[in-house]
PANU-246710 format. One record per residue (C-alpha): residue number from 0; chain; x negated, y negated, z negated. Coordinates in steps of 0.2 Angstrom, whole numbers, plus 5000, padded with zeros to 4 digits. Example, Ala and Ser with C-alpha at 12.3 -4.5 7.8 and 13.67 -1.06 7.14 Angstrom:
<sites>
    i  ch     X     Y     Z
    0   A  4938  5022  4961
    1   A  4932  5005  4964
</sites>
This chain:
<sites>
    i  ch     X     Y     Z
    0   A  5707  3532  3180
    1   A  5715  3530  3164
    2   A  5709  3515  3156
    3   A  5698  3519  3142
    4   A  5705  3516  3122
    5   A  5699  3505  3113
    6   A  5695  3509  3095
    7   A  5692  3495  3078
    8   A  5675  3502  3071
    9   A  5678  3508  3054
   10   A  5672  3496  3039
   11   A  5676  3502  3020
   12   A  5667  3495  3004
   13   A  5668  3497  2988
   14   A  5674  3483  2975
   15   A  5668  3486  2958
   16   A  5669  3472  2943
   17   A  5653  3472  2932
   18   A  5664  3469  2915
   19   A  5654  3483  2907
   20   A  5643  3500  2912
   21   A  5650  3509  2928
   22   A  5657  3528  2920
   23   A  5660  3543  2934
   24   A  5677  3538  2939
   25   A  5671  3524  2945
   26   A  5659  3534  2954
   27   A  5670  3545  2961
   28   A  5677  3529  2970
   29   A  5661  3524  2975
   30   A  5656  3540  2984
   31   A  5674  3543  2989
   32   A  5673  3525  2999
   33   A  5655  3526  3005
   34   A  5662  3546  3012
   35   A  5680  3542  3023
   36   A  5668  3526  3033
   37   A  5655  3536  3037
   38   A  5664  3553  3043
   39   A  5669  3540  3054
   40   A  5657  3533  3058
   41   A  5659  3514  3053
   42   A  5650  3505  3039
   43   A  5654  3503  3018
   44   A  5649  3485  3011
   45   A  5646  3479  2994
   46   A  5659  3468  2985
   47   A  5654  3463  2967
   48   A  5669  3455  2957
   49   A  5665  3443  2945
   50   A  5678  3431  2946
   51   A  5678  3429  2929
   52   A  5660  3423  2925
   53   A  5664  3420  2905
   54   A  5666  3439  2907
   55   A  5654  3446  2922
   56   A  5641  3433  2918
   57   A  5633  3432  2936
   58   A  5617  3446  2940
   59   A  5622  3450  2922
   60   A  5616  3465  2913
   61   A  5631  3475  2919
   62   A  5631  3469  2934
   63   A  5612  3478  2935
   64   A  5614  3492  2930
   65   A  5628  3494  2942
   66   A  5618  3491  2958
   67   A  5604  3503  2950
   68   A  5617  3518  2945
   69   A  5625  3514  2966
   70   A  5605  3516  2969
   71   A  5600  3532  2960
   72   A  5619  3540  2968
   73   A  5612  3537  2984
   74   A  5625  3526  2989
   75   A  5617  3514  3003
   76   A  5630  3502  3009
   77   A  5631  3488  3025
   78   A  5626  3469  3026
   79   A  5624  3459  3012
   80   A  5627  3461  2993
   81   A  5647  3449  2993
   82   A  5647  3442  2977
   83   A  5666  3433  2971
   84   A  5659  3422  2961
   85   A  5650  3412  2975
   86   A  5667  3410  2984
   87   A  5680  3397  2976
   88   A  5680  3385  2988
   89   A  5683  3397  3000
   90   A  5696  3401  2990
   91   A  5701  3386  2988
   92   A  5706  3385  3007
   93   A  5719  3398  3006
   94   A  5725  3392  2992
   95   A  5729  3378  2999
   96   A  5737  3385  3014
   97   A  5750  3394  3004
   98   A  5752  3376  2996
   99   A  5755  3370  3013
  100   A  5767  3382  3015
  101   A  5778  3378  2998
  102   A  5777  3392  2991
  103   A  5765  3385  2976
  104   A  5770  3379  2961
  105   A  5764  3375  2943
  106   A  5767  3385  2928
  107   A  5765  3383  2910
  108   A  5770  3398  2901
  109   A  5757  3410  2891
  110   A  5756  3428  2894
  111   A  5764  3429  2878
  112   A  5777  3421  2883
  113   A  5779  3431  2899
  114   A  5776  3449  2889
  115   A  5791  3441  2875
  116   A  5805  3439  2889
  117   A  5820  3454  2894
  118   A  5816  3452  2908
  119   A  5814  3470  2919
  120   A  5799  3474  2921
  121   A  5786  3481  2936
  122   A  5779  3498  2938
  123   A  5765  3492  2933
  124   A  5773  3489  2915
  125   A  5770  3468  2915
  126   A  5786  3459  2912
  127   A  5794  3452  2933
  128   A  5793  3434  2929
  129   A  5811  3426  2927
  130   A  5803  3407  2939
  131   A  5807  3396  2924
  132   A  5795  3384  2928
  133   A  5801  3387  2947
  134   A  5818  3379  2942
  135   A  5808  3367  2934
  136   A  5797  3361  2946
  137   A  5814  3359  2958
  138   A  5821  3346  2946
  139   A  5805  3336  2945
  140   A  5804  3338  2923
  141   A  5787  3334  2918
  142   A  5775  3345  2914
  143   A  5771  3351  2895
  144   A  5758  3336  2889
  145   A  5741  3344  2884
  146   A  5743  3360  2894
  147   A  5733  3367  2909
  148   A  5744  3377  2922
  149   A  5741  3389  2932
  150   A  5747  3393  2950
  151   A  5761  3407  2956
  152   A  5765  3408  2974
  153   A  5785  3411  2976
  154   A  5789  3427  2986
  155   A  5804  3432  2997
  156   A  5818  3444  2994
  157   A  5807  3453  3009
  158   A  5802  3473  3011
  159   A  5782  3474  3010
  160   A  5779  3495  3013
  161   A  5766  3508  3018
  162   A  5761  3523  3023
  163   A  5744  3527  3009
  164   A  5736  3542  3016
  165   A  5735  3550  3001
  166   A  5751  3545  2992
  167   A  5763  3541  3006
  168   A  5774  3530  3009
  169   A  5776  3517  2993
  170   A  5785  3501  2997
  171   A  5794  3484  2984
  172   A  5803  3473  2988
  173   A  5794  3460  2982
  174   A  5807  3448  2973
  175   A  5818  3459  2966
  176   A  5802  3470  2960
  177   A  5789  3461  2958
  178   A  5795  3443  2956
  179   A  5783  3427  2959
  180   A  5765  3430  2954
  181   A  5750  3422  2949
  182   A  5734  3419  2963
  183   A  5725  3404  2954
  184   A  5722  3403  2931
  185   A  5727  3391  2919
  186   A  5707  3391  2917
  187   A  5703  3388  2937
  188   A  5701  3404  2942
  189   A  5708  3411  2959
  190   A  5716  3429  2955
  191   A  5712  3445  2957
  192   A  5727  3447  2970
  193   A  5720  3432  2982
  194   A  5702  3435  2981
  195   A  5702  3451  2992
  196   A  5715  3446  3002
  197   A  5704  3436  3008
  198   A  5687  3445  3006
  199   A  5695  3462  3015
  200   A  5700  3450  3032
  201   A  5684  3441  3032
  202   A  5674  3452  3028
  203   A  5681  3463  3044
  204   A  5688  3479  3031
  205   A  5698  3490  3038
  206   A  5701  3504  3026
  207   A  5702  3503  3007
  208   A  5699  3517  2995
  209   A  5704  3512  2979
  210   A  5709  3519  2962
  211   A  5727  3525  2962
  212   A  5731  3513  2947
  213   A  5731  3498  2960
  214   A  5745  3506  2972
  215   A  5757  3492  2967
  216   A  5748  3479  2970
  217   A  5748  3485  2989
  218   A  5764  3474  2992
  219   A  5757  3459  2986
  220   A  5742  3459  2993
  221   A  5752  3462  3008
  222   A  5762  3448  3009
  223   A  5746  3439  3006
  224   A  5738  3446  3022
  225   A  5754  3440  3032
  226   A  5755  3424  3025
  227   A  5735  3421  3031
  228   A  5740  3430  3046
  229   A  5726  3444  3042
  230   A  5730  3461  3049
  231   A  5735  3478  3035
  232   A  5719  3488  3032
  233   A  5723  3508  3033
  234   A  5723  3512  3014
  235   A  5721  3526  3002
  236   A  5724  3525  2984
  237   A  5713  3540  2974
  238   A  5717  3549  2959
  239   A  5710  3543  2945
  240   A  5694  3554  2936
  241   A  5704  3561  2918
  242   A  5696  3570  2904
  243   A  5702  3587  2899
  244   A  5718  3582  2889
  245   A  5725  3571  2907
  246   A  5715  3555  2897
  247   A  5710  3539  2911
  248   A  5693  3535  2908
  249   A  5689  3523  2901
  250   A  5674  3509  2904
  251   A  5680  3501  2886
  252   A  5679  3518  2877
  253   A  5663  3525  2884
  254   A  5667  3539  2894
  255   A  5656  3548  2906
  256   A  5647  3533  2904
  257   A  5632  3534  2918
  258   A  5620  3530  2905
  259   A  5626  3545  2895
  260   A  5626  3553  2909
  261   A  5611  3547  2918
  262   A  5600  3553  2901
  263   A  5608  3569  2904
  264   A  5603  3572  2923
  265   A  5589  3564  2929
  266   A  5591  3569  2945
  267   A  5608  3563  2953
  268   A  5612  3578  2963
  269   A  5621  3594  2950
  270   A  5632  3576  2947
  271   A  5637  3575  2964
  272   A  5639  3593  2965
  273   A  5653  3591  2950
  274   A  5660  3578  2957
  275   A  5663  3585  2976
  276   A  5667  3601  2968
  277   A  5681  3592  2957
  278   A  5688  3585  2973
  279   A  5690  3599  2983
  280   A  5676  3596  2996
  281   A  5663  3611  2991
  282   A  5670  3627  2982
  283   A  5660  3625  2965
  284   A  5648  3614  2960
  285   A  5630  3616  2966
  286   A  5619  3602  2969
  287   A  5619  3590  2983
  288   A  5616  3573  2991
  289   A  5630  3560  2997
  290   A  5622  3563  3015
  291   A  5626  3582  3013
  292   A  5646  3579  3010
  293   A  5647  3568  3027
  294   A  5652  3584  3039
  295   A  5662  3590  3022
  296   A  5674  3574  3020
  297   A  5690  3577  3027
  298   A  5704  3568  3014
  299   A  5715  3584  3017
  300   A  5703  3591  3003
  301   A  5708  3579  2992
  302   A  5720  3580  2979
  303   A  5735  3568  2974
  304   A  5738  3571  2961
  305   A  5723  3568  2944
  306   A  5710  3576  2945
  307   A  5700  3581  2928
  308   A  5682  3578  2921
  309   A  5670  3590  2928
  310   A  5663  3600  2912
  311   A  5648  3596  2904
  312   A  5650  3578  2909
</sites>
């Protein structure tokens, strides 16, 4: 009798930042993350990425709207909501692990100074850090007076790559393509790259569905996963929702804002149906609930490139 193969249960997540009211692009991401996990018989978690208390006060107005919008859409999540603002001590533990490996150093360069360099740019448009403060750190130079440092992690001359479920093969040589990145800001707030790696691993997340604007973050996160001894989840970077002119939706501009959407559509079913049709899950817009789409879900139907905002939104 052949030994039965054990499969790892799928655990997905949706991890919004409550820096503004959600828009339909955010809801599309939430819907796909939810459907992917549920179609595999798995669980999907909700994490609120409220690291920056100044922009995202705990249970502030935007967060309350966020939770209400998800509930209105019929997207229910498993387990308790995880709040990044309550996890600084946990992030500090993993920050210290990097420190113990000799990978952390203080950086006194301002954002303006980094952007003013003539260094080559990363794929996200940010100049690659020239390691100015690493060399200063090695030389034992005294820190600038009255200036608090950020902390960077020194990356290796090593390629980190993966096969994205939707975008295909992607890789970066971290030293050449990215350079050292910030893991704790000068105000003491732990950076996105560190926090999400720790949270995903400790929550048991096995697949990550998010916008393809975060595709180039993945090699950095894989490096941190390796440093902490975490396994690598499966990634799926989805196309961004755009307007008819191809411009990505923006919270700042109020594109597809849920306030306006909910004022126009008291029932979420037509909204979900419009998103489902734009994603290729159903042939044309019709009123559906998230649960109706579970048996129809297939990553092979989802477009690789940008998805246009449904007409009327």
